[in-house]
C-alpha positions as CSV (number, residue, x, y, z in Angstrom):
1,X,30.1,2.4,-16.8
2,X,27.6,5.0,-15.4
3,X,24.2,4.9,-17.2
4,X,22.7,7.9,-19.0
5,X,19.6,8.8,-16.9
6,X,16.9,10.9,-18.6
7,X,13.2,11.6,-18.1
8,X,11.0,9.0,-19.9
9,X,9.4,10.2,-23.1
10,X,6.5,8.9,-25.1
11,X,8.9,7.7,-27.8
12,X,10.3,5.3,-25.2
13,X,7.0,3.5,-24.6
14,X,7.6,0.6,-27.0
15,X,11.1,-0.1,-25.5
16,X,9.7,0.3,-21.9
17,X,7.0,-2.4,-22.6
18,X,9.7,-4.7,-23.9
19,X,11.8,-4.0,-20.7
20,X,9.0,-4.8,-18.3
21,X,8.1,-8.0,-20.2
22,X,11.8,-9.1,-20.1
23,X,11.8,-8.5,-16.3
24,X,8.4,-9.6,-15.2
25,X,7.0,-11.7,-18.0
26,X,3.3,-11.5,-19.1
27,X,1.9,-11.3,-15.5
28,X,3.0,-7.7,-14.5
29,X,-0.3,-6.2,-13.1
30,X,0.8,-2.5,-13.3
31,X,-0.3,-0.2,-16.1
32,X,3.0,1.6,-15.9
33,X,4.7,-1.2,-17.9
34,X,1.8,-2.6,-19.9
35,X,-0.8,0.0,-20.9
36,X,0.5,2.5,-23.5
37,X,-2.2,5.1,-22.8
38,X,-1.6,5.0,-19.0
39,X,2.2,5.1,-19.6
40,X,1.8,8.3,-21.8
41,X,-0.4,9.9,-19.1
42,X,2.2,9.2,-16.4
43,X,5.0,10.5,-18.5
44,X,3.1,13.8,-19.0
45,X,1.9,14.0,-15.4
46,X,3.4,17.2,-13.8
47,X,3.0,15.6,-10.3
48,X,5.1,12.5,-11.2
49,X,8.6,11.8,-12.4
50,X,9.6,8.8,-14.6
51,X,13.3,8.2,-15.3
52,X,15.0,5.7,-17.6
53,X,18.6,4.5,-17.8
54,X,20.4,3.9,-21.1
55,X,23.7,2.3,-21.9
56,X,26.2,5.0,-22.5
57,X,27.8,3.0,-25.3
58,X,24.8,1.6,-27.2
59,X,22.0,3.8,-26.1
60,X,19.9,0.7,-25.3
61,X,17.2,1.2,-22.6
62,X,18.4,-0.8,-19.7
63,X,16.4,0.4,-16.7
64,X,13.3,2.3,-15.5
65,X,11.7,3.6,-12.4
66,X,9.1,6.3,-11.4
67,X,7.7,8.2,-8.5
68,X,4.0,8.5,-9.1
69,X,2.3,11.5,-7.4
70,X,-1.1,13.1,-7.7
71,X,-2.7,16.6,-7.5
72,X,-3.5,17.8,-4.0
73,X,-1.3,15.2,-2.2
74,X,2.3,15.4,-1.0
75,X,2.9,11.7,-1.0
76,X,4.3,9.6,-3.8
77,X,4.8,6.0,-4.7
78,X,8.1,4.6,-6.0
79,X,7.1,2.0,-8.6
80,X,8.1,0.2,-11.7
81,X,11.8,-0.5,-10.8
82,X,13.0,-2.6,-13.6
83,X,16.6,-3.5,-14.7
84,X,17.1,-5.6,-17.8
85,X,18.4,-9.1,-16.9
86,X,21.5,-8.5,-19.0
87,X,22.5,-5.4,-17.0
88,X,21.9,-6.4,-13.4
89,X,24.5,-6.0,-10.6
90,X,25.6,-2.7,-12.0
91,X,23.8,-0.4,-9.5
92,X,21.2,0.8,-12.1
93,X,18.2,0.4,-9.8
94,X,20.0,2.4,-7.0
95,X,21.1,5.1,-9.4
96,X,17.6,5.6,-10.7
97,X,16.0,5.5,-7.2
98,X,18.6,8.1,-6.0
99,X,17.9,10.4,-8.9
100,X,14.1,10.1,-8.4
101,X,14.4,11.0,-4.7
102,X,16.6,13.9,-5.4
103,X,14.1,15.3,-7.8
104,X,11.0,14.7,-5.7
105,X,12.0,14.6,-2.0
106,X,15.2,16.6,-1.7
107,X,13.5,19.5,-3.6
108,X,10.6,19.6,-1.2
109,X,7.9,18.6,-3.8
110,X,6.8,15.7,-1.6
111,X,6.7,14.9,2.1
112,X,7.2,11.2,1.7
113,X,7.5,8.5,-0.8
114,X,6.6,4.9,-0.2
115,X,7.5,1.6,-2.0
116,X,6.0,-1.8,-2.0
117,X,9.0,-4.1,-2.5
118,X,9.0,-7.8,-3.6
119,X,10.3,-10.3,-1.1
120,X,11.2,-13.2,-3.4
121,X,14.8,-12.0,-2.8
122,X,16.5,-9.5,-0.6
123,X,17.9,-7.5,-3.5
124,X,15.0,-5.1,-3.9
125,X,14.9,-4.3,-0.2
126,X,18.6,-3.4,-0.3
127,X,18.1,-1.1,-3.3
128,X,15.6,1.1,-1.5
129,X,17.4,0.8,1.9
130,X,20.6,2.2,0.3
131,X,18.6,5.2,-0.8
132,X,17.2,6.1,2.6
133,X,14.0,4.1,2.6
134,X,13.1,2.4,5.9
135,X,10.9,-0.6,6.5
136,X,7.4,0.0,7.7
137,X,6.0,-3.5,7.7
138,X,4.9,-6.6,5.7
139,X,1.9,-7.0,3.3
140,X,1.3,-10.8,3.2
141,X,-0.2,-12.2,-0.1
142,X,-0.4,-8.7,-1.4
143,X,-0.1,-9.4,-5.1
144,X,-0.5,-12.3,-7.6
145,X,2.6,-12.5,-9.9
146,X,2.4,-16.0,-11.3
147,X,1.7,-17.0,-7.6
148,X,0.9,-15.1,-4.4
149,X,3.7,-12.9,-3.2
150,X,4.1,-10.9,0.0
151,X,5.5,-7.4,-0.3
152,X,7.4,-5.2,2.1
153,X,6.4,-1.6,2.7
154,X,9.2,1.0,2.8
155,X,9.1,4.8,2.9
156,X,11.4,7.7,2.9
157,X,10.4,11.1,4.4
158,X,11.6,14.6,3.7
159,X,13.7,16.3,6.4
160,X,11.7,17.3,9.5
161,X,8.5,15.5,8.6
162,X,8.8,12.7,11.2
163,X,9.4,15.3,13.9
164,X,5.9,16.8,13.4
165,X,3.8,13.7,14.0
166,X,0.6,14.2,16.0
167,X,0.6,12.1,19.2
168,X,-1.8,9.2,19.7
169,X,-2.9,8.4,23.3
170,X,-4.5,4.9,22.8
171,X,-5.0,2.2,20.3
172,X,-6.6,-1.3,20.3
173,X,-4.4,-3.7,22.2
174,X,-3.5,-5.9,19.2
175,X,-1.7,-2.9,17.6
176,X,0.7,-2.3,20.5
177,X,3.3,-4.9,19.4
178,X,3.4,-3.3,15.9
179,X,4.0,0.2,17.3
180,X,6.8,-1.1,19.5
181,X,8.4,-2.8,16.5
182,X,8.2,0.5,14.5
183,X,9.8,2.4,17.4
184,X,12.8,0.1,17.3
185,X,13.0,-0.1,13.5
186,X,12.4,3.6,12.7
187,X,13.7,5.4,15.8
188,X,10.4,7.1,16.4
189,X,8.4,7.2,19.6
190,X,4.9,6.4,20.8
191,X,5.3,7.6,24.4
192,X,2.4,7.0,26.6
193,X,0.3,5.1,24.1
194,X,-1.9,2.6,26.0
195,X,-4.3,-0.2,25.1
196,X,-7.8,1.0,24.7
197,X,-10.3,-0.3,27.3
198,X,-13.0,-2.8,26.3
199,X,-13.2,-5.7,23.9
200,X,-13.3,-5.4,20.1
201,X,-16.8,-4.7,18.7
202,X,-19.1,-7.5,17.7
203,X,-19.5,-7.9,13.9
204,X,-22.9,-8.1,12.4
205,X,-24.4,-11.6,12.6
206,X,-24.0,-13.8,9.5
207,X,-26.9,-13.0,7.1
208,X,-27.6,-9.6,8.7
209,X,-26.9,-8.0,5.3
210,X,-28.7,-9.1,2.3
211,X,-26.8,-9.8,-0.9
212,X,-24.4,-7.0,-1.7
213,X,-24.5,-5.5,-5.2
214,X,-21.1,-4.8,-6.7
215,X,-21.2,-2.1,-9.3
216,X,-18.3,-2.2,-11.7
217,X,-18.6,0.9,-13.8
218,X,-15.4,2.8,-13.2
219,X,-16.5,6.2,-14.7
220,X,-19.8,6.1,-12.8
221,X,-18.1,5.0,-9.6
222,X,-15.6,7.8,-9.9
223,X,-18.3,10.5,-10.5
224,X,-20.4,9.3,-7.5
225,X,-17.3,9.1,-5.3
226,X,-16.4,12.7,-6.1
227,X,-20.0,13.8,-5.4
228,X,-20.0,12.0,-2.1
229,X,-16.5,13.1,-1.1
230,X,-15.7,16.4,-2.8
231,X,-12.7,16.8,-0.5
232,X,-10.4,14.4,1.3
233,X,-11.6,14.8,4.9
234,X,-13.7,11.6,4.7
235,X,-11.1,9.4,3.0
236,X,-7.5,9.1,2.2
237,X,-5.9,6.4,0.2
238,X,-3.0,7.9,-1.9
239,X,-2.8,7.1,-5.6
240,X,-5.9,4.8,-5.6
241,X,-9.2,5.8,-7.4
242,X,-12.2,3.7,-6.7
243,X,-13.5,1.5,-9.6
244,X,-16.1,-0.6,-7.7
245,X,-19.0,0.2,-5.4
246,X,-20.6,-2.3,-3.0
247,X,-24.0,-1.6,-1.5
248,X,-26.9,-3.6,0.0
249,X,-30.2,-3.6,-1.8
250,X,-31.7,-0.8,0.4
251,X,-28.7,1.4,-0.3
252,X,-28.2,2.3,3.4
253,X,-24.4,2.4,2.9
254,X,-22.0,2.5,0.0
255,X,-18.5,1.0,0.2
256,X,-15.9,2.3,-2.4
257,X,-13.0,0.1,-3.3
258,X,-10.2,-0.2,-5.9
259,X,-10.1,-3.7,-7.4
260,X,-7.2,-5.0,-9.4
261,X,-8.1,-8.3,-10.9
262,X,-4.8,-8.7,-12.7
263,X,-2.9,-8.5,-9.4
264,X,-5.7,-10.2,-7.4
265,X,-6.0,-7.5,-4.7
266,X,-8.3,-4.8,-3.6
267,X,-8.1,-1.7,-1.4
268,X,-11.0,-0.4,0.7
269,X,-11.2,3.4,0.4
270,X,-14.1,4.6,2.4
271,X,-17.9,4.3,2.9
272,X,-20.9,6.6,2.7
273,X,-22.5,8.2,4.6
274,X,-19.5,7.5,6.8
275,X,-17.1,4.6,7.4
276,X,-19.0,3.7,10.6
277,X,-22.1,2.9,8.5
278,X,-20.4,-0.2,7.0
279,X,-18.0,-1.0,9.8
280,X,-20.0,-4.0,11.1
281,X,-20.3,-5.4,7.6
282,X,-16.7,-5.8,6.5
283,X,-17.1,-9.6,6.4
284,X,-19.6,-9.6,3.5
285,X,-17.7,-6.8,1.8
286,X,-14.5,-8.8,1.9
287,X,-16.3,-12.0,0.7
288,X,-17.8,-10.1,-2.2
289,X,-14.4,-8.8,-3.3
290,X,-12.8,-12.2,-2.9
291,X,-15.5,-13.7,-5.2
292,X,-14.5,-11.0,-7.7
293,X,-10.9,-12.1,-7.6
294,X,-9.3,-10.2,-4.8
295,X,-7.4,-12.7,-2.7
296,X,-6.0,-9.8,-0.7
297,X,-7.9,-6.9,0.7
298,X,-6.3,-4.0,2.6
299,X,-7.3,-0.7,4.2
300,X,-5.4,2.3,5.5
301,X,-6.8,3.6,8.8
302,X,-5.7,6.6,10.8
303,X,-4.0,5.5,14.0
304,X,-6.1,8.0,15.9
305,X,-9.4,6.4,14.7
306,X,-9.8,3.8,17.4
307,X,-13.3,2.7,16.4
308,X,-12.4,2.1,12.8
309,X,-9.3,0.1,13.8
310,X,-11.3,-2.0,16.2
311,X,-13.9,-2.7,13.5
312,X,-11.3,-4.1,11.1
313,X,-9.5,-6.1,13.8
314,X,-12.8,-7.6,15.0
315,X,-13.5,-9.0,11.5
316,X,-10.3,-10.7,10.9
317,X,-8.0,-8.0,9.5
318,X,-4.4,-7.9,10.8
319,X,-2.2,-4.9,11.0
320,X,1.0,-5.6,9.2
321,X,2.5,-2.1,8.8
322,X,2.4,1.4,10.2
323,X,3.0,4.5,8.0
324,X,4.2,7.3,10.3
325,X,3.5,10.9,9.2
326,X,1.6,9.8,6.2
327,X,-1.0,12.5,6.0
328,X,-0.6,16.2,6.7
329,X,-3.1,18.3,8.6
330,X,-5.2,20.7,6.6
331,X,-2.8,23.5,7.7
332,X,0.3,21.4,7.0
333,X,1.7,21.9,10.5
334,X,1.4,18.3,11.7
335,X,1.2,14.8,10.3
336,X,-0.9,11.7,11.2
337,X,0.2,8.1,11.4
338,X,-1.8,5.4,9.6
339,X,-2.0,1.6,10.0
340,X,-2.2,-0.8,7.1
341,X,-4.6,-3.6,7.9
342,X,-5.1,-6.6,5.5
343,X,-6.9,-9.8,5.1
344,X,-6.2,-12.7,2.7
345,X,-8.7,-15.3,1.6
346,X,-5.8,-17.5,0.4
347,X,-3.3,-19.5,2.4
348,X,-0.3,-17.4,3.6
349,X,3.0,-19.1,3.1
350,X,6.2,-17.3,4.2
351,X,8.5,-20.2,3.5
352,X,9.8,-18.6,0.2
353,X,10.1,-15.1,1.7
354,X,13.5,-13.4,1.9
355,X,13.8,-10.5,4.2
356,X,16.6,-8.2,5.4
357,X,17.4,-8.2,9.1
358,X,15.7,-4.7,9.5
359,X,12.4,-6.2,8.2
360,X,12.5,-9.5,10.1
361,X,10.9,-8.0,13.3
362,X,7.9,-6.9,11.3
363,X,7.5,-10.4,9.9
364,X,7.7,-11.9,13.3
365,X,5.2,-9.4,14.7
366,X,2.7,-10.2,11.9
367,X,3.0,-13.9,12.4
368,X,2.2,-13.5,16.1
369,X,-0.7,-11.1,15.4
370,X,-2.2,-13.5,12.7
371,X,-2.0,-16.4,15.1
372,X,-3.7,-14.4,17.9
373,X,-6.5,-13.5,15.4
374,X,-7.1,-16.7,13.6
375,X,-5.9,-19.6,15.7
376,X,-8.0,-20.8,18.6
377,X,-6.8,-20.3,22.2
378,X,-6.3,-23.4,24.4
379,X,-9.7,-22.6,26.1
380,X,-11.4,-22.7,22.7
381,X,-10.0,-26.1,21.7
382,X,-12.4,-28.9,22.6
383,X,-10.9,-31.5,25.0
């Protein structure tokens, strides 16, 4: 029987928390299903849409999903897909996802919506694929849910958005296989893109940066971030607000990051006075975040910013996904592609990963890129 789909209401919060506990247990690291105050804010957010499904016969809350947006951005995140274990295999997740996309993408409210999908089974990938989402890559070790899990990145774009991508002429050589994989998987083109000349930059020598101070005062970090970056030209990381700041003792640069201890991951947002100021010091930054509990650190970097891409690649980050047409120009006439680069301080194990055929080329590409980055070449192996 078809579910009754309605917008979530604050009166649903208690039932929603029970639903997420039934689906994910006590280790769900997302406020959407665990924090009543954050849940109430999302329900009331005019830039987001949260839908729930109820049994037509009993009125019991059986499923939930949301597209989370934010002011000033035309990108959203599909999150919190949950179907009660007693109501699975009835198409509830697909029905909710379709209704959300109709309300946020088909109406033109957003240019694209992305989803990070679990890979413990192929089912979640099929749900989003049936609703027009296409695979963009793999995020290895991206979240800690009882144990480390890899996620798949998917996205769906509004009509015409992918046709207005800004061309890129060259990228660091390690990124070319990922772009070729995306061309085949998404049906987009990177005509004429060539490998940039020259080797990757040399990271700062070990010990070149004194101990980094990590400031964990979320309200202070947010205020300082907004003072440093009053508009988005110097940064762009959708739906993430920094809650930690890392800086050397002399304060010559400040790195802003989002740290999620419950999920064991962090996202690097930007640096002041500019990203180049900290580009050579990503190693100590990553180590500091790992000590704070982030076994996975990622960054979104414009595909056109060759220097920034090279800096991350030189310090052990690997590109696992590409997000085409992620960010619009200031005038909205064109869109820029971004690469997702990540680094894990914990062992990556893909043996339990289940991927759909459309995602498999990305997994193969990542494994090859990781090996090229972290395994010695024959000439480096001692005889």
